[in-house]
Gaussian input, Z-matrix of N, CA and C with variables (Angstrom, degrees):
# hf/3-21g

backbone

0 1
 N
 C     1     B1
 C     2     B2     1     A1
 N     3     B3     2     A2     1     D1
 C     4     B4     3     A3     2     D2
 C     5     B5     4     A4     3     D3
 N     6     B6     5     A5     4     D4
 C     7     B7     6     A6     5     D5
 C     8     B8     7     A7     6     D6
 N     9     B9     8     A8     7     D7
 C    10    B10     9     A9     8     D8
 C    11    B11    10    A10     9     D9
 N    12    B12    11    A11    10    D10
 C    13    B13    12    A12    11    D11
 C    14    B14    13    A13    12    D12
 N    15    B15    14    A14    13    D13
 C    16    B16    15    A15    14    D14
 C    17    B17    16    A16    15    D15
 N    18    B18    17    A17    16    D16
 C    19    B19    18    A18    17    D17
 C    20    B20    19    A19    18    D18
 N    21    B21    20    A20    19    D19
 C    22    B22    21    A21    20    D20
 C    23    B23    22    A22    21    D21
 N    24    B24    23    A23    22    D22
 C    25    B25    24    A24    23    D23
 C    26    B26    25    A25    24    D24
 N    27    B27    26    A26    25    D25
 C    28    B28    27    A27    26    D26
 C    29    B29    28    A28    27    D27
 N    30    B30    29    A29    28    D28
 C    31    B31    30    A30    29    D29
 C    32    B32    31    A31    30    D30
 N    33    B33    32    A32    31    D31
 C    34    B34    33    A33    32    D32
 C    35    B35    34    A34    33    D33
 N    36    B36    35    A35    34    D34
 C    37    B37    36    A36    35    D35
 C    38    B38    37    A37    36    D36
 N    39    B39    38    A38    37    D37
 C    40    B40    39    A39    38    D38
 C    41    B41    40    A40    39    D39
 N    42    B42    41    A41    40    D40
 C    43    B43    42    A42    41    D41
 C    44    B44    43    A43    42    D42
 N    45    B45    44    A44    43    D43
 C    46    B46    45    A45    44    D44
 C    47    B47    46    A46    45    D45
 N    48    B48    47    A47    46    D46
 C    49    B49    48    A48    47    D47
 C    50    B50    49    A49    48    D48
 N    51    B51    50    A50    49    D49
 C    52    B52    51    A51    50    D50
 C    53    B53    52    A52    51    D51
 N    54    B54    53    A53    52    D52
 C    55    B55    54    A54    53    D53
 C    56    B56    55    A55    54    D54
 N    57    B57    56    A56    55    D55
 C    58    B58    57    A57    56    D56
 C    59    B59    58    A58    57    D57
 N    60    B60    59    A59    58    D58
 C    61    B61    60    A60    59    D59
 C    62    B62    61    A61    60    D60
 N    63    B63    62    A62    61    D61
 C    64    B64    63    A63    62    D62
 C    65    B65    64    A64    63    D63
 N    66    B66    65    A65    64    D64
 C    67    B67    66    A66    65    D65
 C    68    B68    67    A67    66    D66
 N    69    B69    68    A68    67    D67
 C    70    B70    69    A69    68    D68
 C    71    B71    70    A70    69    D69
 N    72    B72    71    A71    70    D70
 C    73    B73    72    A72    71    D71
 C    74    B74    73    A73    72    D72
 N    75    B75    74    A74    73    D73
 C    76    B76    75    A75    74    D74
 C    77    B77    76    A76    75    D75
 N    78    B78    77    A77    76    D76
 C    79    B79    78    A78    77    D77
 C    80    B80    79    A79    78    D78
 N    81    B81    80    A80    79    D79
 C    82    B82    81    A81    80    D80
 C    83    B83    82    A82    81    D81
 N    84    B84    83    A83    82    D82
 C    85    B85    84    A84    83    D83
 C    86    B86    85    A85    84    D84
 N    87    B87    86    A86    85    D85
 C    88    B88    87    A87    86    D86
 C    89    B89    88    A88    87    D87
 N    90    B90    89    A89    88    D88
 C    91    B91    90    A90    89    D89
 C    92    B92    91    A91    90    D90
 N    93    B93    92    A92    91    D91
 C    94    B94    93    A93    92    D92
 C    95    B95    94    A94    93    D93
 N    96    B96    95    A95    94    D94
 C    97    B97    96    A96    95    D95
 C    98    B98    97    A97    96    D96
 N    99    B99    98    A98    97    D97
 C   100   B100    99    A99    98    D98
 C   101   B101   100   A100    99    D99
 N   102   B102   101   A101   100   D100
 C   103   B103   102   A102   101   D101
 C   104   B104   103   A103   102   D102
 N   105   B105   104   A104   103   D103
 C   106   B106   105   A105   104   D104
 C   107   B107   106   A106   105   D105
 N   108   B108   107   A107   106   D106
 C   109   B109   108   A108   107   D107
 C   110   B110   109   A109   108   D108
 N   111   B111   110   A110   109   D109
 C   112   B112   111   A111   110   D110
 C   113   B113   112   A112   111   D111
 N   114   B114   113   A113   112   D112
 C   115   B115   114   A114   113   D113
 C   116   B116   115   A115   114   D114
 N   117   B117   116   A116   115   D115
 C   118   B118   117   A117   116   D116
 C   119   B119   118   A118   117   D117
 N   120   B120   119   A119   118   D118
 C   121   B121   120   A120   119   D119
 C   122   B122   121   A121   120   D120
 N   123   B123   122   A122   121   D121
 C   124   B124   123   A123   122   D122
 C   125   B125   124   A124   123   D123
 N   126   B126   125   A125   124   D124
 C   127   B127   126   A126   125   D125
 C   128   B128   127   A127   126   D126
 N   129   B129   128   A128   127   D127
 C   130   B130   129   A129   128   D128
 C   131   B131   130   A130   129   D129
 N   132   B132   131   A131   130   D130
 C   133   B133   132   A132   131   D131
 C   134   B134   133   A133   132   D132
 N   135   B135   134   A134   133   D133
 C   136   B136   135   A135   134   D134
 C   137   B137   136   A136   135   D135
 N   138   B138   137   A137   136   D136
 C   139   B139   138   A138   137   D137
 C   140   B140   139   A139   138   D138
 N   141   B141   140   A140   139   D139
 C   142   B142   141   A141   140   D140
 C   143   B143   142   A142   141   D141
 N   144   B144   143   A143   142   D142
 C   145   B145   144   A144   143   D143
 C   146   B146   145   A145   144   D144
 N   147   B147   146   A146   145   D145
 C   148   B148   147   A147   146   D146
 C   149   B149   148   A148   147   D147
 N   150   B150   149   A149   148   D148
 C   151   B151   150   A150   149   D149
 C   152   B152   151   A151   150   D150
 N   153   B153   152   A152   151   D151
 C   154   B154   153   A153   152   D152
 C   155   B155   154   A154   153   D153
 N   156   B156   155   A155   154   D154
 C   157   B157   156   A156   155   D155
 C   158   B158   157   A157   156   D156
 N   159   B159   158   A158   157   D157
 C   160   B160   159   A159   158   D158
 C   161   B161   160   A160   159   D159
 N   162   B162   161   A161   160   D160
 C   163   B163   162   A162   161   D161
 C   164   B164   163   A163   162   D162
 N   165   B165   164   A164   163   D163
 C   166   B166   165   A165   164   D164
 C   167   B167   166   A166   165   D165
 N   168   B168   167   A167   166   D166
 C   169   B169   168   A168   167   D167
 C   170   B170   169   A169   168   D168
 N   171   B171   170   A170   169   D169
 C   172   B172   171   A171   170   D170
 C   173   B173   172   A172   171   D171
 N   174   B174   173   A173   172   D172
 C   175   B175   174   A174   173   D173
 C   176   B176   175   A175   174   D174
 N   177   B177   176   A176   175   D175
 C   178   B178   177   A177   176   D176
 C   179   B179   178   A178   177   D177
 N   180   B180   179   A179   178   D178
 C   181   B181   180   A180   179   D179
 C   182   B182   181   A181   180   D180
 N   183   B183   182   A182   181   D181
 C   184   B184   183   A183   182   D182
 C   185   B185   184   A184   183   D183
 N   186   B186   185   A185   184   D184
 C   187   B187   186   A186   185   D185
 C   188   B188   187   A187   186   D186
 N   189   B189   188   A188   187   D187
 C   190   B190   189   A189   188   D188
 C   191   B191   190   A190   189   D189
 N   192   B192   191   A191   190   D190
 C   193   B193   192   A192   191   D191
 C   194   B194   193   A193   192   D192
 N   195   B195   194   A194   193   D193
 C   196   B196   195   A195   194   D194
 C   197   B197   196   A196   195   D195
 N   198   B198   197   A197   196   D196
 C   199   B199   198   A198   197   D197
 C   200   B200   199   A199   198   D198
 N   201   B201   200   A200   199   D199
 C   202   B202   201   A201   200   D200
 C   203   B203   202   A202   201   D201
 N   204   B204   203   A203   202   D202
 C   205   B205   204   A204   203   D203
 C   206   B206   205   A205   204   D204
 N   207   B207   206   A206   205   D205
 C   208   B208   207   A207   206   D206
 C   209   B209   208   A208   207   D207
 N   210   B210   209   A209   208   D208
 C   211   B211   210   A210   209   D209
 C   212   B212   211   A211   210   D210
 N   213   B213   212   A212   211   D211
 C   214   B214   213   A213   212   D212
 C   215   B215   214   A214   213   D213
 N   216   B216   215   A215   214   D214
 C   217   B217   216   A216   215   D215
 C   218   B218   217   A217   216   D216
 N   219   B219   218   A218   217   D217
 C   220   B220   219   A219   218   D218
 C   221   B221   220   A220   219   D219
 N   222   B222   221   A221   220   D220
 C   223   B223   222   A222   221   D221
 C   224   B224   223   A223   222   D222
 N   225   B225   224   A224   223   D223
 C   226   B226   225   A225   224   D224
 C   227   B227   226   A226   225   D225

   B1=1.4522
   B2=1.5285
   B3=1.3058
   B4=1.4559
   B5=1.5279
   B6=1.3179
   B7=1.4533
   B8=1.5180
   B9=1.2813
   B10=1.4531
   B11=1.5159
   B12=1.2935
   B13=1.4614
   B14=1.5273
   B15=1.3236
   B16=1.4614
   B17=1.5229
   B18=1.3186
   B19=1.4607
   B20=1.5312
   B21=1.3236
   B22=1.4580
   B23=1.5197
   B24=1.3320
   B25=1.4690
   B26=1.5308
   B27=1.3175
   B28=1.4694
   B29=1.5198
   B30=1.3178
   B31=1.4754
   B32=1.5232
   B33=1.3313
   B34=1.4629
   B35=1.5247
   B36=1.3347
   B37=1.4625
   B38=1.5243
   B39=1.3294
   B40=1.4761
   B41=1.5219
   B42=1.3262
   B43=1.4568
   B44=1.5212
   B45=1.3105
   B46=1.4637
   B47=1.5264
   B48=1.3049
   B49=1.4677
   B50=1.5263
   B51=1.3107
   B52=1.4702
   B53=1.5264
   B54=1.3390
   B55=1.4612
   B56=1.5304
   B57=1.3252
   B58=1.4615
   B59=1.5289
   B60=1.3093
   B61=1.4587
   B62=1.5224
   B63=1.3133
   B64=1.4597
   B65=1.5247
   B66=1.3195
   B67=1.4669
   B68=1.5285
   B69=1.3326
   B70=1.4672
   B71=1.5287
   B72=1.3380
   B73=1.4565
   B74=1.5255
   B75=1.3127
   B76=1.4623
   B77=1.5247
   B78=1.3243
   B79=1.4614
   B80=1.5316
   B81=1.3216
   B82=1.4686
   B83=1.5266
   B84=1.3352
   B85=1.4637
   B86=1.5271
   B87=1.3356
   B88=1.4585
   B89=1.5155
   B90=1.3494
   B91=1.4614
   B92=1.5248
   B93=1.3305
   B94=1.4587
   B95=1.5255
   B96=1.3239
   B97=1.4652
   B98=1.5241
   B99=1.3318
   B100=1.4610
   B101=1.5300
   B102=1.3310
   B103=1.4628
   B104=1.5201
   B105=1.3176
   B106=1.4662
   B107=1.5235
   B108=1.3238
   B109=1.4679
   B110=1.5238
   B111=1.3255
   B112=1.4656
   B113=1.5279
   B114=1.3284
   B115=1.4702
   B116=1.5274
   B117=1.3221
   B118=1.4641
   B119=1.5243
   B120=1.3243
   B121=1.4671
   B122=1.5271
   B123=1.3322
   B124=1.4708
   B125=1.5239
   B126=1.3318
   B127=1.4591
   B128=1.5222
   B129=1.3214
   B130=1.4567
   B131=1.5186
   B132=1.3248
   B133=1.4637
   B134=1.5272
   B135=1.3153
   B136=1.4618
   B137=1.5272
   B138=1.3188
   B139=1.4642
   B140=1.5275
   B141=1.2950
   B142=1.4602
   B143=1.5260
   B144=1.3226
   B145=1.4653
   B146=1.5264
   B147=1.3296
   B148=1.4610
   B149=1.5254
   B150=1.3208
   B151=1.4600
   B152=1.5331
   B153=1.3363
   B154=1.4633
   B155=1.5301
   B156=1.3179
   B157=1.4691
   B158=1.5288
   B159=1.3280
   B160=1.4661
   B161=1.5272
   B162=1.3105
   B163=1.4647
   B164=1.5278
   B165=1.3270
   B166=1.4677
   B167=1.5230
   B168=1.3292
   B169=1.4737
   B170=1.5281
   B171=1.3288
   B172=1.4620
   B173=1.5249
   B174=1.3358
   B175=1.4510
   B176=1.5202
   B177=1.3241
   B178=1.4589
   B179=1.5250
   B180=1.3385
   B181=1.4631
   B182=1.5302
   B183=1.2989
   B184=1.4613
   B185=1.5269
   B186=1.3331
   B187=1.4597
   B188=1.5275
   B189=1.3254
   B190=1.4656
   B191=1.5235
   B192=1.3263
   B193=1.4669
   B194=1.5271
   B195=1.3230
   B196=1.4642
   B197=1.5184
   B198=1.3298
   B199=1.4598
   B200=1.5265
   B201=1.3253
   B202=1.4635
   B203=1.5164
   B204=1.3190
   B205=1.4615
   B206=1.5225
   B207=1.3414
   B208=1.4653
   B209=1.5235
   B210=1.3223
   B211=1.4547
   B212=1.5219
   B213=1.3307
   B214=1.4684
   B215=1.5272
   B216=1.3136
   B217=1.4450
   B218=1.5259
   B219=1.3208
   B220=1.4755
   B221=1.5175
   B222=1.3026
   B223=1.4619
   B224=1.5115
   B225=1.3178
   B226=1.4809
   B227=1.4890
   A1=108.90
   A2=116.39
   A3=121.75
   A4=110.92
   A5=114.29
   A6=119.11
   A7=109.70
   A8=115.38
   A9=121.23
   A10=109.15
   A11=115.64
   A12=121.55
   A13=109.28
   A14=116.22
   A15=122.05
   A16=107.52
   A17=116.65
   A18=120.60
   A19=108.83
   A20=115.54
   A21=119.72
   A22=110.87
   A23=114.64
   A24=121.05
   A25=110.24
   A26=115.96
   A27=120.72
   A28=111.78
   A29=117.29
   A30=119.29
   A31=110.60
   A32=116.96
   A33=120.53
   A34=111.10
   A35=116.38
   A36=119.80
   A37=111.85
   A38=117.30
   A39=119.31
   A40=110.30
   A41=116.68
   A42=119.39
   A43=112.24
   A44=117.06
   A45=120.48
   A46=111.89
   A47=117.07
   A48=122.42
   A49=109.66
   A50=114.71
   A51=122.97
   A52=113.04
   A53=115.67
   A54=121.45
   A55=111.64
   A56=115.13
   A57=122.05
   A58=109.39
   A59=116.64
   A60=120.00
   A61=110.68
   A62=115.36
   A63=120.06
   A64=109.71
   A65=116.36
   A66=120.49
   A67=110.59
   A68=117.85
   A69=121.28
   A70=110.89
   A71=116.34
   A72=119.60
   A73=110.54
   A74=116.42
   A75=120.86
   A76=111.02
   A77=116.97
   A78=120.78
   A79=111.16
   A80=116.50
   A81=120.16
   A82=111.89
   A83=116.76
   A84=121.07
   A85=112.35
   A86=117.25
   A87=121.11
   A88=114.88
   A89=116.12
   A90=120.88
   A91=109.42
   A92=116.68
   A93=120.05
   A94=110.43
   A95=115.62
   A96=120.60
   A97=109.93
   A98=117.36
   A99=121.26
   A100=111.13
   A101=116.54
   A102=119.98
   A103=110.07
   A104=117.40
   A105=121.39
   A106=110.01
   A107=117.39
   A108=121.55
   A109=109.96
   A110=116.97
   A111=121.80
   A112=111.73
   A113=117.26
   A114=120.43
   A115=109.70
   A116=116.22
   A117=121.22
   A118=111.40
   A119=116.77
   A120=122.27
   A121=112.11
   A122=117.57
   A123=123.64
   A124=112.03
   A125=116.55
   A126=121.17
   A127=110.85
   A128=115.72
   A129=122.04
   A130=108.17
   A131=116.92
   A132=121.61
   A133=107.75
   A134=117.93
   A135=120.03
   A136=111.87
   A137=114.82
   A138=119.34
   A139=107.58
   A140=116.12
   A141=120.19
   A142=110.32
   A143=116.51
   A144=120.69
   A145=111.27
   A146=117.42
   A147=120.62
   A148=110.91
   A149=117.21
   A150=119.96
   A151=110.40
   A152=116.90
   A153=120.24
   A154=110.80
   A155=117.47
   A156=120.42
   A157=111.00
   A158=116.77
   A159=120.79
   A160=109.77
   A161=116.90
   A162=120.93
   A163=111.46
   A164=116.24
   A165=120.68
   A166=112.17
   A167=117.12
   A168=120.60
   A169=109.69
   A170=116.12
   A171=120.45
   A172=113.58
   A173=117.32
   A174=120.28
   A175=112.67
   A176=116.17
   A177=121.95
   A178=109.98
   A179=117.65
   A180=119.88
   A181=109.78
   A182=116.47
   A183=122.78
   A184=111.48
   A185=117.04
   A186=120.36
   A187=113.46
   A188=117.80
   A189=120.69
   A190=110.97
   A191=116.49
   A192=121.59
   A193=111.03
   A194=116.42
   A195=121.50
   A196=110.25
   A197=115.53
   A198=120.60
   A199=108.37
   A200=114.76
   A201=121.15
   A202=109.51
   A203=115.35
   A204=121.12
   A205=107.80
   A206=117.70
   A207=119.55
   A208=110.71
   A209=114.98
   A210=120.87
   A211=109.16
   A212=117.38
   A213=122.10
   A214=110.86
   A215=115.12
   A216=120.27
   A217=114.94
   A218=116.87
   A219=121.18
   A220=109.17
   A221=116.15
   A222=120.84
   A223=108.79
   A224=116.11
   A225=120.46
   A226=110.58
   D1=132.07
   D2=-177.97
   D3=-71.64
   D4=142.87
   D5=175.60
   D6=-87.35
   D7=154.96
   D8=177.17
   D9=-133.37
   D10=-161.87
   D11=-176.63
   D12=-127.93
   D13=125.91
   D14=175.74
   D15=-98.17
   D16=122.39
   D17=176.64
   D18=-115.72
   D19=168.02
   D20=-176.73
   D21=-153.28
   D22=168.06
   D23=177.01
   D24=-118.56
   D25=31.67
   D26=-176.51
   D27=-59.51
   D28=-45.77
   D29=-178.57
   D30=-56.65
   D31=-48.23
   D32=179.59
   D33=-60.52
   D34=-44.72
   D35=-179.19
   D36=-63.61
   D37=-37.71
   D38=178.03
   D39=-59.93
   D40=-43.54
   D41=-178.61
   D42=-71.91
   D43=-29.56
   D44=176.04
   D45=-74.68
   D46=-16.16
   D47=178.63
   D48=-108.14
   D49=66.44
   D50=176.13
   D51=57.39
   D52=36.55
   D53=179.73
   D54=51.74
   D55=47.66
   D56=177.98
   D57=-54.74
   D58=135.74
   D59=178.04
   D60=-80.93
   D61=163.41
   D62=175.95
   D63=-62.10
   D64=-36.67
   D65=179.32
   D66=-64.47
   D67=-43.49
   D68=179.04
   D69=-62.15
   D70=-43.62
   D71=178.31
   D72=-63.68
   D73=-42.70
   D74=179.54
   D75=-59.02
   D76=-44.10
   D77=179.60
   D78=-63.39
   D79=-41.18
   D80=-179.64
   D81=-69.15
   D82=-31.43
   D83=-178.77
   D84=-91.54
   D85=-8.97
   D86=177.85
   D87=77.68
   D88=32.12
   D89=177.76
   D90=-131.59
   D91=-179.19
   D92=178.02
   D93=-85.31
   D94=160.85
   D95=176.37
   D96=-61.13
   D97=-36.71
   D98=-179.59
   D99=-61.80
   D100=-34.51
   D101=177.35
   D102=-65.11
   D103=-43.39
   D104=178.59
   D105=-63.98
   D106=-41.85
   D107=177.72
   D108=-56.80
   D109=-47.93
   D110=-177.55
   D111=-66.30
   D112=-40.03
   D113=179.04
   D114=-66.91
   D115=-46.01
   D116=-178.79
   D117=-59.42
   D118=-37.35
   D119=-179.32
   D120=-84.15
   D121=3.10
   D122=-178.79
   D123=59.57
   D124=31.16
   D125=175.40
   D126=-94.66
   D127=-10.47
   D128=-178.13
   D129=-145.78
   D130=130.13
   D131=175.83
   D132=-92.69
   D133=123.58
   D134=-177.13
   D135=-69.84
   D136=158.28
   D137=171.54
   D138=-63.82
   D139=162.32
   D140=178.29
   D141=-59.99
   D142=-42.12
   D143=179.23
   D144=-60.33
   D145=-45.57
   D146=-179.98
   D147=-67.03
   D148=-39.01
   D149=177.73
   D150=-59.92
   D151=-42.02
   D152=176.76
   D153=-64.56
   D154=-41.26
   D155=180.00
   D156=-60.94
   D157=-45.87
   D158=179.31
   D159=-62.22
   D160=-43.78
   D161=178.79
   D162=-60.67
   D163=-41.31
   D164=178.74
   D165=-64.79
   D166=-37.85
   D167=178.12
   D168=-56.53
   D169=-40.44
   D170=-178.08
   D171=-90.72
   D172=-4.21
   D173=-179.62
   D174=66.18
   D175=33.02
   D176=-177.94
   D177=-119.92
   D178=150.85
   D179=173.90
   D180=-65.19
   D181=149.19
   D182=-178.95
   D183=-50.34
   D184=-45.57
   D185=-175.76
   D186=-71.03
   D187=-11.65
   D188=174.01
   D189=-83.48
   D190=-30.32
   D191=-176.91
   D192=-88.62
   D193=-41.45
   D194=-176.03
   D195=-119.81
   D196=147.33
   D197=173.40
   D198=-138.92
   D199=155.28
   D200=-177.91
   D201=-122.06
   D202=129.28
   D203=176.76
   D204=-117.10
   D205=114.87
   D206=178.84
   D207=-64.05
   D208=156.52
   D209=177.12
   D210=-60.26
   D211=143.73
   D212=179.95
   D213=-54.27
   D214=137.98
   D215=176.50
   D216=81.77
   D217=2.55
   D218=-179.63
   D219=-119.38
   D220=148.50
   D221=173.79
   D222=-91.35
   D223=145.48
   D224=179.36
   D225=-75.17

């Protein structure tokens, strides 16, 4: 199965929500700050459950917060 790239708008959403810190988001989502750092930097793709939790914190649909780009030359 081809790998792709998961991107997100978490940083923007944090700032739109009273400049929420990574630590505050981590506490609300039930993970460590380091996990949020890695997800925000697109170095780690969250589990589906965590992606839903982050989306719920911001009151946004999953597809507004996260997007998936298949690897070039591959079909999704």
